[in-house]
Every structure is written in C-alpha cells, then in structure tokens.
N, C-alpha and C positions, 0 to 999 in steps of 0.2 A: 407504434410501428417502429421497428428497428431499421437502421440504415444499411447494415451489412458490410460496410467498408472498414478496413482496418489496416494498421501498420504495426509491424514488429521490427525492432532494430536494436543492435547492440554494437558497442565499440570497445575494444580491449587495447589498452596501452600497457606494455610490459617494460618497466624501467630497469629491470634486472637482466637485460639482454647482454651484459658484459660480465666476465668473471676474471678474477685475478689469476695471473700466472706466477707461480713461485718456483724458485730453484734453490735448493738447499735451505729452505725456510725463509728465503728473502724474496719479496715481491720484485719481479723483473718486468712486469708489464700487464696489459689487459688483453683478453681474447674474447671474441664473440661467444656467447653461450650456445652450444650446439642444440638444434631443434627448437629454438625459441625466436619467433618473429617479434619485432617491436610492436607492430600494430596488426589488428584483425578487425574487419568490419563485416557485419551480416545485416541485411535489411530485406524485409518482405512486405509487399503490398498485396492485400487480398480483398476479395469481394465474395460474400456468401449469402445465399438466401435458401429457402427450402427446396429449391430445384437444382442448385449448382454451387460449386466452389471454384473460384479462379484465383491463382496465386502466381506472382512473379517474385523471384528472389535473386538478390545480388550478394556475392561473397567476394571479399578481397583479403588476401594475406600479404603482409609486407615481406621484405627480404628475409630469407631464412638461411642460417648457417647449417650445413649438413654434416660437416666433418672435415678431415684433412686428406688431401691427395697430393703426392709429390711435394710435401712440405708446405702446401698452400691450402688455406680454407677453401672449401667449395660451397658456393652460395646458390640457392634457388632464388631467382629474380621474383619481384612481386608478382602475384598471381591473382587473377580475378575471373569470375564467370557468372553467367546469368542462367537460371533454371526457371522453367514454367511447369505448373501443375494445374490440372483441371479435373473436376468430378461432376458428373451429372447423375442426380438421384432419380432414377427411372421409376422405381417403386419405393415404398417405405423400407424394404429390406434388400433392394437391388440397386447397385450403382455401377457406372462405367467410369473408369479412371484413365487418365493419360498424363504423361510427363515427358518433357524435353529437358534432358540434363546436358549442360554445357552448350547452350544455345549459341553462344559466342565463339565456339570452337577454339577455346583458349588452350594453350600448351604451356607446360611447366618447363622453363629453361634454366639450366645451371651453368655457372662460369667459375673459373678459378681466380682467387685473390679478390681483395676489395678495392684495388686501385683502378680497375677497368673491367668492363663486362665483355671485352673483346676476346678473352681467353675462354672460348666456348668449351664446355665440358660435356654436356648431355642435354637431351630434350625428351620430354615425355608427353605424349598426346594420346589421351584415352578416347578421343572421338566425341561426336555428338551422339548421345544415346536417346532412343525413343522407347517409351514403355506404354503399353495399352493393356488394360486389365478389367476384369469384372469382379465385383465383390457381392457376395450374397450372405446375408445374416440370417441365421436360423436358430 
C-alpha cells in the first residue's frame, strides 16, 4: 500500500552574482550581475491517490538586479508566493482540475540603488489567478 504523500524541493545559490567593472582594461570595481538572484527556493508538498491530487507550492526568489535607471541599479525586492493545485479523477479518462496561482497576493516591487529600499521605482501585481478545467483523455 502506497502512502501518497510527497515533497519536492530545491535551493539554488548563485555565487557569481557580482561581475567586475573595467575601465580602459583596469578593474575599477564590482557590479551586481543583471538578471541574477543570489538565491532561489522552490518547495512543493503533495498528496495523491487514485481519486485525487492535492499540491501546495512555495516559491521564493532573492533580490534581483534588473538594470540601470538614472545612473543607479534598479532592484526587484525578494519575491515569494504560494500556489495551490488540485485534480479529481472522476473517471479513468476524465478529471477536473483547479489551481490558485499567487494565493498570497504577492507583488513584485522594485527600488533604485542598493543602499535603501526607500527609492521606490515600480510595482507589478498580477493578481490572484483561479483556474478550473476539465481534462478528457481519448
């Protein structure tokens, strides 16, 4: 008899999140690497049996450098969200599926410079998304 409970998780640490800045062939300093977060975490807990699948997922990205605006790097602050998924296997070839994306209603916020987060630059909010569907295999 199988238990049906499972966990999937990963953690990424990026030690190359800084790059050298050179001027005339001479190193003059370091700068954050654009598009590269130092840390990323994904974890899911799920339960499945022959009638259903239930899954909760947590995702977190560390601070991310996006580029330069007005001479300052602009950063995306650490971002995290929780998603839920469920499937009910009605028949052998028919299932009903539902998802809640961004259950926590998280928003991605950006600021200018790495000395303070008080220089607000922008905010992106995709909302909480709900999906409901039916799958039929033939």
